[in-house]
Each structure stands twice: as structure tokens, then as C-alpha cells.
N, C-alpha and C positions, 0 to 999 in steps of 0.2 A: 873765220876761219876754221873750217874742219879738220880735225885733229886725226892722224893717223899711226898705226904700232910704230910703224917709225920714227913719226915725231915721239913718241910717247918714250923707247928705248932710248935716243938724243939725250933726253933730258939728263943731262948732268948730278941733278942732285936726286935722283932716282937710283941713280947707279945701279943700272939693270941692264941684262944683255941675253941677247936669244938666246937659247937652247936648241928651238930647232922650229920650222916652219917659215921660212925666208919667201916662199911664195905666197904669204899673204901678210906682209909686211903694206902691203896700199889699204890693209882694210883702214877703213874710217869708226873712229871709236864715237862713240855717244856717250857713255857711261861706265863706273867701273865700281863695283861691290863685291863685297865680301861675302861668300857661301860656302860653309863648311856639308852642305848636301852632300848626300850621294850621287844625286841630280837637278843638279843646277839649274835647269833650263826650264824646270817649272816658274821660275823665280826672274830668269835674266834671257834676255833674248836677240835679236839683231844690233850688232853693233856694240853691245854692251862687253866691258871685260870682265872675266873671270878674276877676283882677287881670294886666296886661299893660302892656307898655311902647309897645305896638305892633306888635311884631318880628310876629310871627305877621296884624296886620291885613293884608287884602292892599290895593293899591293901584287895583286894575280894579274903577270902579265895580259893575258887575254882580258880581263876585265878593265885594263889600263885603257888598251885600245878600245874597248866598246866605248868607255870616258868619252876619249877623246872624241869618236865619231859624234857621240849625243849634241856635245858640244859645239863639233861644225856643222850640223844639219840642223840646229838649231838658230845658227846665222849670228853666234858670238863673235867678235872681232879678234878674241885670243885669250889667254890666261895668265896671271900672272902666279907666281909658285915664290912664296916667300922660303930663300936657302937658310940651313941647318935649322929649319920649324917641324913639322908635324909630319911630314911627305914621307913615302918608301925610300931606302935607299937609294934603290934601284929603279930610276925611270928608264931604262931604255926601252921595252916596248910603248911607252908613252910618247917618247921621243920619235919614234918610226911613223908610228902612225900618224902624228903630226906634222913628219915631214911630207908623207902621202899624200896628206889629206891640206897641204898648205894652210894649216892651220899653226897661228902661232904660240910656241909657247914660252915665258919670258919668267928666268932666275932673277928677284930681285934679291941686295944684300939684305941681312938679318936686322939692320939697324935703321933703317927706311920704312916707316910708319904706313901703312897704306893709307892713309889718310892726307896723304901729300900727295900720293898718287890723283886723288878724287880732287883737291886742289887744283892741280894742274890742269884737269880736263876742265874744270867750271871756269878756269882765267881762257881757258881756248876757247871755249863754246859760249862765250858773251854775244856773241850776235846772233846764235842760234837761239839763246835763252829769249832776245828780242823778237824774233819771230813767232816763235811759240806762247808771248802773251800776243803778239800781235792779231793770232789766233783766236789764241782765247776772246779776246773782245770781239770779234766777228763770231763766236759760235754765240755769246751772248746777245748779242743784236739780231742776230736769226731766230732766239727765244721770243725776244720780245715781238718779233714778227708774228710767229706762230701764237700769240695770245691775241693778236689783232686779227688773225681769222685764217691764217696761213694753213694748208691743209700739212695732214702728217708727212703725205710724198714729197710735197715743196720743203715741209722743211727739212726731212732726211737730206734731200737734195743741195737746197745751202749751206748744211755740213758739212755734208761730202766736199764743196766746192771750199770751205773753211779750212780745213784739214790735208784736203788732197788725199784724201782716200776714199775708199767704196768703205758705205754702210749698209747694214742687212738687218732690219728687226722682225726677228721671228719669232712663235710659237716653240717653247723651250722644249714640249716632246717629241715633236715631227717635223723641225725647222723648216715649214715654210712658211709665206708673210705674214704677219700681225694684222695685215692688211690689205684687201686684194688688188689694192690701187699702187702697193708697195714691190719692189724689184724682187722676184724670186734669188734663193742662192743660189752659184753655180752648181752642178752638179758634182763637180770635182772635189770641191769647198764641202759642200753637204757630204761626199762620203768621205772625207778625211777626217770631219767633226764626228761623225757618227761613231768611224771608226776606234777615236780614241777619249770618248765618253765614258766616262765614269760609272761603276756600277754603283744599283740603290743604294745609300747608307753608307757609301767610303766617301772621306773629307773629298771636299771641293774646293779649291784653290780660289780667289773672289776673281783673279782674270788668268785665263790658262793661252799658252801658245801651242798652237797647232800647225806642224809640218806640214804644205802643201806639196805639190808638183814640180810648185815653181812658187818660192819662195814661203811667208806663213803668213797665220790669221792670228787677230786675238778674239775672244770671245769673254764675253761678261754680263751679269742677269742684271736685270733692270732692280735698283731697290724699289720701287713703288708697287710692282707686277712680279709676283713668282713664275708665272708662266709666260716669261718676256726675255729674249734673249737677244743682245747686241752684236753683230760678230763686225767685226773690222778688217779688211783687206786693203794691199797695196804696195808700193815700194818700200813708201817710209811709212812707220805704222807710231801711232803717237804714243808719248810715252802714259806713265804710267797715270800722272795727275790728269794731263790733260784727257785722259780717259773718262775719267771719273766727273767732270766736267760735262762729257757728253752724255755719259749715263743718266746725269741730274737731268738735264736740257731736256733731253729724249723720256727719261722716266716720268717725269711732271706733267710732260705733253700725253702719254701714253694714259697715264691712270686720270686725265681728264678727259680723254676721247672713250675709256670705258666704262666712267661712270655714267656720261653722254648713252652709251649705248646702253646699258644697265635700265637707265630710266624710262627707253623709248619701250624696252623688253617689257619691263612691267606695265606701262600706258598701255604699250599692244594685247598684252594677256588681259588686263581690264575691257579694253575694247569689244575684245572677241566674246567675251564675259558677255559683257551688254548686251549684245546681238544675238547672241543664242537664250537669252532670257526676254528680250523683246521689249528693253526697258528706254530706249530710245527713239523717236518720232522721226520721222524717213529725213526729214532734216538734219538734226541733230548726226545721224549715223551718218549719213552722206559729207557732212562738213569734217568728222572726227577721222574719217577712212580718208579724205583727203588730205588734210593734215600729218597722216601718216606714211603713205603711198598716193601720193600727186598722179602717179601716172595709172595708176588701176583704174580700169572699167570693170563694171559689175557685170557686163556682158562677158566677161574671160576672168573673171575670179572664182574661185573656184575653194570648197574647205579638202585637204588633206591631213590623214589621221595614221600615225605609226604607233604600234606599242613599244613602249620602256618601260617593262619590268625594274629596270634600274637606271638612274639618269646619272649618265659618263660624264667626268668632269671634261672631258673630249667634247663632247656631246652641246653642253651650256656654255662652250666657249664656241663652238661653230652658231649657235643658237646667235652669240651676239654678235658673230659678226656677219651672219644676214640679215640682222632684223631694218636693213633698209631696204631691204625686198619682199619682208614677209611679215607676218603679223605673229606671233607666238604663244602658249599659253600649253602648260601643264599640269593636268587633271587626273589623279591619280595616276594610273600606265600605261595613260594614254598623250602623245604629245601632236597635241590640234595646230595646224596653219592655215591660215590666209594666206592666198597670194595671186599671181596670174599664173593661167594655163601656161603650160609648157616647163614652169621650172621642175618636175617633177622629179625625170631623169637626175639633172645636175644637185638635185636637195637628197635623193635616196643615196650619190656617191657619196658625197659631201657628208651626211649625218651615218651613213652604213646604216639604214635601215626600209623595211621594208614598208611600202606605204600604200592607201588608199586614197581615192582623189573623188568630190562628188563631180555633177552635171555642174555646168556654168550657174554661178548664184542669180546673175539677171535682177532679183531686187532684194533688200537687207530683208527683209519679210520670211526672206526663204532659208533664213540660214541653218534653223535646228532642222529644218528636213535637207538641206545640203549636208549635214553631221552626220544625219545618218546614215545619207546615200554613202560619204567616205568610208564612217565605219564598216559599213558593209563591205563595200569596195575594200577595205583593209584584211577582212575576214577571207577573200580569195586570197591573198598574195602570198605564195611561196619563194622558194631556194629559187624557180627558173623564171618565176613571174616577180619579179619583186616589188614594180608599180602596176597596179592595177586602177582602172579608172570604171567610175559605175557604168558608164554603158559596155565596158566588155565584160559583162558578167554571164551572156550567153556562150561562153568559153569552154578553158578546160576545168570548170570544177561544178556539174551541173548535181553533184549531189548537195550542193548549198545553197541557201536560200537566195531567190536574185531580187526580192522585192526588200524592203520594208516591212511591209504585212506579210510575208511568208515568214519573215526571221521573227515577228513576234510569234507567230501560231507554232512555230517550231520551239519556240524556248519555251513557251508556257504550258506546251503539252509535257512537254519532259521534265522542265527543271519549274515546272511554276509552283509545285507545292517547297520547292527547297526556298524559293525567293520569298515566298511567302512566309516561311519558318525564320529566314533573317532577317526581317523585316519586325516581324512579332517579338524576335527574341534576341535582338541587336548582334545576332554572332554575323560568320562570313564565313560560312561554307562552302558557300558559291566559289569565293577567293581560294580557298582551301582546296577544291575540286581543280578549278582551274591549274593551281601549280602543281599538284600535284598529278596529272596528264601531261601538262607539259613537260614536266620531269620523269614522263616514262614510267610515270608507276614506282619510282624509284625514294623507299620512305626515308633514305637516308639523307638523298639529295633534297628533298622537297620540304622536308625537315629541317633543314638547315637555313635555307630559301626563307622559310616561313619563320625561322627563330622561332622554333619550338622542338620540347623534348619527341622524340620519335615514338613516345605510349601516348603521347597529346595527338599525335599527327592516328595515328591508328583509332583511338576513339572518335577523332572528328570522321574520319573515311566510314567508319561502320555506322554511325550517324547518318550519314549522306547516303549509304544504301539502305536504310532503313524509312527515310524520308523519301527519297524518287524512286523506289522499287528498283534499282539498277545494281546488279555484279558486280565488282571491280575484277572478278573471277572470269566473268563472261566477253568474249570477243566484241559481239554485237552489240554486250548494253555497253561497253567502251567506246566504242564507234558512234553509239546515240546520243551517251553524255557527251561527246567531243564536239562534234556536228552540233547539239544545240547549243553547248557554250559560243561557239561563233556567232549565234545571234544575238547573245550575254548584251551586248554593248549596244546595239538598236535600239531594245526594250523600251528602256525606259527614257527620260528628258534627259538631252543631250547635258554632258556631264556632269551626270547624276551617277551611279552603279546601283544597278538592279540589287 
């Protein structure tokens, strides 16, 4: 049988009376806890009774009103103050605010220990404890089924039925579903979570309570995955103990699936390398492609390339999510994808990268040539054309090479000597030139990106000018060098820098 504020006051052994907030006498009491912090709502929530000696109650009248309002908005059942202890002498503002909000404020005689209140609630909530234990048993039965092959989405649905709440497994930074089969967070909840997010570096509570337009939500990071957040919504949220059992079950399942994603990503990367280096027979290549992407037809398969000077954590996470539809490989500053034609717009949006795609593969023997086509198409991308197909090269960038042969001639005529110097001396002057021009000839920004001193960069640029015969003070020379650099990635064997 549930306990209410009215029942708590009626217990003679607690020797308590209502100070204010008579409209909240029917509030259901789930637990009572001592907290002397200035904002107890970080640690208490719906159905909890705050027990305090008054140490955290402010003396300022406006601060008292704000204090009560926070407690009421967090869904606390009420608060209990020990008489003649640490509370301010004047509690009139607190009492007035509690009356307006219908928030019960109870005064308890000095000699009554708070532990007696807790024991009274335990006795009244034995039935609820039985229900909680039953829910816990159902949670671990669902965990057993997930090991037997239950999908993550199906596991989440079973757990929701077990505890009668909505569960959302999300990426921590974006609050988007961790897996595309999982339900997205309602926009109102997403907005509330973003609004209450702590700044980076601030101390974070293990479990956070978020006030929603209707009710509240709990959030907790999964212990096995740093970038994964569990959000719980519903009329009756789970208690702290049950919530940690949920995170244990979901955390292990997410970790298992993450390991499988990373294994698939690694094997897919190795397969792309084998295709580009022609290490596989036609039969071997076809078999391994079918194992990774069973629905992929070579007549509709394409290579797509994007430039990623610095691979962000977000990109790595998204790649792990996408690897049931694409094969991916990172080589230097190139992200190489093999996938079915038509996915380019979606990949561009999700990865937030400019991409170039080859013509259809048709046969695995054309892998190296298709990659060169994708690299050339990538050189033709810009802010207004974020995805470029090899077949579109006759459009709005006539000053760039349109075929691999044109790219080779353009590169060798302008940068061939610099390339030969790098090969002979083991230097990276081409890379220095690329970064320097990408940073709009900013000595400071280019040196920072290359992790060298500014004077070192100055020396390298002077060597580049001497070897190439081009000057960084000439607009015509800079333009020529830049256009030649766009051909750089197509010249050598795929995956190897010139």
C-alpha cells in the first residue's frame, strides 16, 4: 500500500505537523532522504521527501521562495524540517511559497531521528519492493535473451515493458540514437536535455534529473561506453538501484555490439586495401564482398573519397554506425568508402564531408581505376557542390583536370620536380605546400597545423619556391600550384601519397 504525506503526518511516533502546503497532502511518498545542499534536486526527485535540519534552507526571503519552487518543480513529495535545529528563524517566505505551490512543508520534533521516518516508509512500501524485485528479475531475463541473439532495439523494447518506462540509448554529444533502429528522443525531451547540460569540465552527477514540460527524465552514462547516454522517461521513473541494473545490462550489450562494429570496420578496411592492391582472385574478392555487403551488386558499386585532414571523434563514431552499408578505410588524409551508388547524399549529410564518387565498379579488377576517378571527382567538390560524381566533371569547374591522364600531366608539369625531391630526400614538401595553401598562406595557422615552428615553415616554403620555380608572392603561380595540387591524389598508386 502506497504511503502519502497525509499518512506520514498521521504517524504518532513521528510527532510531526504540517507547516504549509495543505493542497499536497495526497502526494505519494516513495522515499525520504537527508540532504543539506543548497539544491537537493540534483539528488532527489519525484516522490521523494527531503529531510533537512535546515542547514541548506536560505535565510533570504526570495531565496526561500526559489528554493521551494525548485523542489516542487522536481516533483518532490514534500520536505521535512527538524525543529530548533539549523533552519533560519523566519520561514514565512518559504511557507507562503509552499502554500501557493501546494508543496507540503512538515515540521518534525527535535527529538525524532530521521531514521524513524525512513523506517516508516520502508514498512509501508514492502509491496512496492516486491514489485521492484520482480521487475529486476524480468530485466535480467531480457538480458539473457539478448545474448541469445535479440537485437538491441528488441532488447530496449523488452526492458521498457519490464519497467513500464520509455528508454532511449543515445550518442552523448548529439543526443541522436546510438543505433539507427532505435527510436529517436522526442524533441521536447531533447531540448530539455541540451538546456540542462553541464559545461565541459564541470563536475557531473552520476544520475541527472531533467525537468520536462510534462514530468521529468533521468539520464545516466553507460559505464562501458563513454559516448553513450541512457535517458528514461515515464510516469513512474525507476529508482537509483534499478536504474544501475538497467545500465549494466544495456552497457554490456552496447559494448558487445561496439566491438563487433569495430571488427567489421577493420575487416572492411583490409578488404578495400586488398582490392586496390589486386591481392585477391575474382572468386575470393566476390566471396569477401558478399560476406560484408550481401546486397551489393558490382554493377551499382562505387568508390567514394573524402578529404579528412583531421579525423574527428564524431566521424569515427558515424563510420562504426554505417559499416553495415559501406566498407570504409582511412589512408592518410583520405576516407575511402565502397558502397552502393545512391548513398552519397546521405553519407555526405551524416559525415558532413565533401565527397567525390567514381563510375560504377562493374568488376573488382577496376578498383584502382575507380578510386582514381573518385579522387578526381573529389577535387572538383566545393561548398555549393558537396557531392561530385565522375560523370559530372564537364560541369562548373573547367579549369580542373577531367580525366586521370589530364591529372597526371598537370601534376608532373608543375609539381613533378617537387615530388621527385620528396621521394629522394624523404621530405614532405608537397604536404607542407598543401597545408600552407589550404590555410590561405597564413604562416601562423599553417605552422600550428603542421606542428612546426614558423621559421621552419618559412624555410620549407623557400625550398618549395626554389625547386618548383614558382613564387608565393605571385597570384598566377599560387593558382597554378593549387590547381596542380588537386591532381596530386590521382597521380600515384591508390592509397599511396606521391
